[in-house]
C-alpha positions in Angstrom: 0.1 2.1 12.0 1.6 4.6 9.3 5.1 5.1 9.6 7.2 8.2 8.1 9.8 7.1 5.4 12.8 8.6 4.6 14.9 11.8 4.9 11.3 13.8 4.3 10.0 11.8 6.9 8.2 15.4 7.9 6.7 15.1 4.4 3.4 14.7 2.9 0.4 11.5 3.4 2.6 10.2 0.3 5.3 9.2 2.0 4.0 6.9 5.1 4.0 3.4 4.9 1.9 0.6 6.5 2.5 -3.1 6.2 0.3 -5.5 4.6 -1.9 -7.6 7.6 -0.8 -10.9 5.9 2.4 -11.2 4.6 3.7 -7.7 6.3 4.9 -6.4 3.2 5.7 -2.7 3.1 2.9 -0.6 1.0 3.8 3.0 0.7 0.8 5.4 0.8 0.5 7.0 -3.0 2.6 3.9 -4.9 1.0 1.0 -3.7 -2.8 -0.3 -4.2 -4.1 -0.8 -0.6 -7.0 -2.6 0.2 -9.2 -2.5 3.8 -11.7 -3.3 5.4 -14.9 -1.2 5.7 -16.7 -2.6 8.7 -13.5 -3.9 11.4 -10.7 -1.8 9.6 -10.8 0.8 11.6 -10.8 -1.5 14.9 -7.9 -4.0 14.0 -6.4 -1.6 11.4 -5.4 -4.1 10.0 -4.6 -3.3 5.3 -4.1 -5.7 2.8 -1.7 -5.8 -0.5 -3.1 -6.2 -3.9 -1.7 -9.8 -3.7 -3.5 -11.0 -0.3 -6.7 -9.4 -1.3 -6.6 -11.5 -4.4 -5.8 -14.3 -1.8 -8.5 -13.7 0.3 -11.4 -13.2 -2.7 -11.3 -9.7 -1.7 -13.6 -10.5 1.6 -12.1 -9.8 5.1 -10.8 -12.8 6.8 -12.7 -11.7 10.5 -16.2 -10.1 9.1 -16.1 -12.1 5.5 -17.4 -8.6 4.4 -15.9 -7.0 1.1 -12.8 -5.6 1.1 -12.5 -1.6 -0.2 -9.9 0.2 -1.5 -8.3 1.6 0.2 -5.4 4.0 -1.1 -4.2 4.1 -5.1 -2.4 6.6 -7.3 -0.9 6.1 -10.5 
């Protein structure tokens, strides 16, 4: 679920926050590296942080397919 963040909550997509599906770390679109499963990501709505994606060996725990880079901005 995308949730606006800060005093600029009506701002652009870079101000949105999601949570990692495993460790519940707050991930910010535009600031963090975010992974999701291309097959079941829309079904479950689960995103993964970089550390958990590496711990899962870049495989989805539900269907076993390769995790894809969802958002990254440096």
